C-alpha positions as CSV (number, residue, x, y, z in Angstrom):
1,M,16.3,-26.3,17.8
2,A,15.8,-26.2,21.6
3,S,19.9,-24.4,21.5
4,G,18.9,-22.0,18.5
5,V,21.5,-22.9,16.3
6,V,20.3,-22.9,12.5
7,L,22.5,-24.9,10.5
8,R,22.4,-23.1,7.1
9,N,22.8,-24.8,3.4
10,G,26.3,-23.3,2.5
11,I,28.1,-25.8,0.8
12,A,25.1,-28.5,0.8
13,A,23.6,-26.6,-1.5
14,L,25.7,-27.6,-4.6
15,R,23.1,-30.4,-4.5
16,W,20.2,-27.6,-5.6
17,Y,22.8,-26.0,-7.8
18,T,23.1,-29.2,-9.7
19,L,19.3,-29.5,-9.8
20,A,18.9,-25.8,-11.4
21,A,22.0,-26.8,-14.1
22,V,20.1,-29.9,-15.1
23,V,16.8,-28.2,-15.4
24,V,19.2,-25.7,-18.1
25,L,20.3,-28.4,-19.7
26,L,17.4,-30.6,-20.5
27,D,15.6,-27.6,-21.4
28,Q,18.1,-26.3,-23.7
29,Y,18.1,-29.8,-25.2
30,T,14.4,-29.6,-25.9
31,K,14.5,-25.9,-27.4
32,S,17.3,-27.3,-29.7
33,L,15.5,-30.3,-30.4
34,A,12.3,-27.9,-31.0
35,S,14.2,-26.0,-33.1
36,T,15.5,-28.7,-35.6
37,V,13.0,-30.7,-36.2
38,L,9.7,-28.3,-35.7
39,E,8.3,-26.2,-38.6
40,Y,7.8,-22.6,-36.8
41,G,3.7,-22.4,-36.2
42,R,3.2,-25.8,-37.9
43,P,1.5,-28.5,-35.2
44,V,2.4,-32.0,-35.0
45,P,-0.6,-33.5,-32.7
46,V,1.1,-36.2,-30.5
47,F,-2.6,-36.9,-28.6
48,S,-6.0,-34.9,-29.5
49,W,-5.0,-32.5,-26.5
50,F,-1.5,-32.0,-26.6
51,N,1.0,-30.9,-29.8
52,L,4.4,-29.8,-30.6
53,T,3.7,-26.2,-32.1
54,L,7.1,-24.3,-32.2
55,Q,7.1,-20.8,-31.4
56,H,9.2,-17.8,-30.6
57,N,7.9,-15.7,-27.2
58,T,9.9,-12.2,-27.3
59,G,7.3,-11.7,-23.8
60,A,6.9,-12.7,-20.5
61,A,4.6,-15.4,-19.5
62,F,1.4,-15.6,-21.6
63,S,3.7,-13.6,-24.3
64,F,2.8,-10.4,-22.0
65,L,4.7,-7.9,-23.6
66,S,5.5,-9.4,-26.9
67,S,4.8,-6.8,-29.0
68,A,6.6,-3.9,-27.2
69,G,9.6,-3.4,-29.7
70,G,12.7,-5.1,-28.0
71,W,13.2,-3.3,-25.0
72,Q,11.3,-5.7,-22.9
73,R,13.8,-8.7,-24.0
74,W,16.2,-6.4,-21.7
75,L,13.9,-5.8,-18.8
76,F,13.2,-9.6,-18.5
77,S,16.5,-10.5,-18.6
78,G,17.6,-7.9,-15.8
79,V,14.6,-9.3,-13.7
80,A,15.6,-13.3,-14.4
81,L,19.0,-12.4,-13.4
82,A,18.3,-10.4,-10.3
83,I,15.8,-12.9,-9.6
84,S,18.1,-15.7,-10.4
85,G,21.0,-14.0,-7.4
86,A,18.6,-14.0,-5.4
87,L,17.3,-17.7,-5.3
88,L,21.2,-18.3,-5.3
89,V,21.8,-16.8,-2.1
90,W,19.2,-17.9,-0.3
91,L,19.5,-21.5,-1.5
92,Y,22.9,-21.0,0.3
93,R,21.8,-19.2,3.6
94,M,18.6,-21.1,4.1
95,P,17.9,-23.2,7.2
96,R,19.2,-27.2,6.4
97,G,16.6,-29.5,6.2
98,Q,13.5,-27.8,4.0
99,W,14.2,-29.6,1.8
100,L,10.5,-29.4,-0.2
101,L,11.2,-25.4,-0.1
102,A,15.0,-26.1,-1.8
103,L,13.7,-28.4,-4.3
104,G,11.0,-25.4,-5.7
105,L,13.9,-22.9,-5.7
106,G,15.8,-25.2,-7.0
107,L,13.6,-25.8,-9.8
108,I,12.6,-22.3,-10.7
109,L,16.1,-21.2,-10.8
110,G,17.0,-23.6,-12.9
111,G,13.9,-22.4,-15.3
112,A,14.7,-18.6,-14.7
113,L,18.1,-19.5,-16.6
114,G,17.1,-21.5,-19.0
115,N,14.7,-19.4,-20.0
116,L,16.9,-16.2,-19.8
117,W,19.3,-17.6,-21.7
118,D,17.2,-18.0,-24.7
119,R,16.5,-14.1,-24.2
120,L,20.3,-12.8,-24.3
121,A,21.3,-15.4,-27.2
122,L,18.3,-15.7,-29.3
123,G,16.6,-12.5,-28.1
124,Y,13.4,-14.7,-27.5
125,V,12.2,-18.0,-25.6
126,V,11.4,-20.7,-27.6
127,D,8.3,-22.4,-26.5
128,F,7.2,-25.9,-27.9
129,I,4.7,-27.4,-25.9
130,S,1.0,-26.6,-26.8
131,V,-1.9,-28.0,-24.8
132,H,-5.5,-27.3,-25.9
133,Y,-9.1,-28.5,-25.5
134,G,-12.5,-27.9,-27.0
135,G,-10.6,-25.2,-29.5
136,R,-9.3,-23.7,-26.5
137,Y,-5.6,-22.7,-26.3
138,F,-3.3,-22.9,-23.3
139,P,0.3,-20.3,-24.3
140,A,2.4,-22.4,-25.6
141,F,5.6,-23.0,-23.2
142,N,8.4,-25.2,-22.5
143,L,10.4,-27.2,-20.0
144,A,12.0,-24.4,-18.2
145,D,8.4,-22.7,-17.4
146,S,7.4,-26.0,-16.4
147,A,10.0,-26.4,-14.0
148,I,9.2,-22.9,-12.7
149,S,5.7,-24.2,-12.4
150,V,6.3,-26.8,-10.3
151,G,8.9,-25.2,-8.4
152,A,5.8,-22.9,-7.2
153,A,3.6,-25.6,-6.5
154,A,6.5,-27.1,-4.3
155,M,7.2,-23.8,-2.5
156,L,3.0,-23.4,-1.9
157,L,3.2,-26.5,-0.6
158,D,6.0,-26.2,1.9
159,T,4.3,-23.1,3.0
160,F,1.4,-25.1,4.5
161,T,3.8,-28.0,5.3
162,N,6.3,-26.7,7.4
163,R,3.8,-24.0,8.9
164,G,4.0,-25.5,12.0
165,Q,8.0,-26.1,12.2
166,V,8.7,-22.3,11.5
167,N,6.2,-21.3,14.0
168,E,8.2,-23.1,16.3
169,A,11.6,-22.1,15.4
170,H,10.0,-18.6,15.8
171,R,9.1,-18.9,19.2
172,S,12.4,-20.8,20.6
173,R,14.2,-17.9,18.9
174,S,12.3,-15.5,20.7
175,Q,12.4,-17.0,24.1
């Protein structure tokens, strides 16, 4: 930007807010379906390495603090709410054209809101995707968790692919 003017997303952030809303809707739909169809704790094999297994997670990632007595529900809800608010503002104020970063932020926002909904409405997060190999099981997760992971990967990829653009923008502003 030779003129030094940076166009912000502003109203264009609506597309990323829409992505987040779609993630929340799909996440809630799949969790509702899993809760209706699956029996709690009973694996339903899909492939030799993949089961559908209904779990309720009162903790954070990997069931961190799941047996802490209930206070963690409000802590994790507050953290998710604060992060979601920050992501809403970031998406609105970020420079246009950073689609990979915006994609990542939109996915993370949708995942955070999907799990927040569960925490507030149910007191736990519904997990149902179970991946395993050789008797070793990865902790169960859901669509919201997947969106957060893919979003984080998109942010990392953006960091590496846009490094030159960011450095050039800083140099042109300082001149």
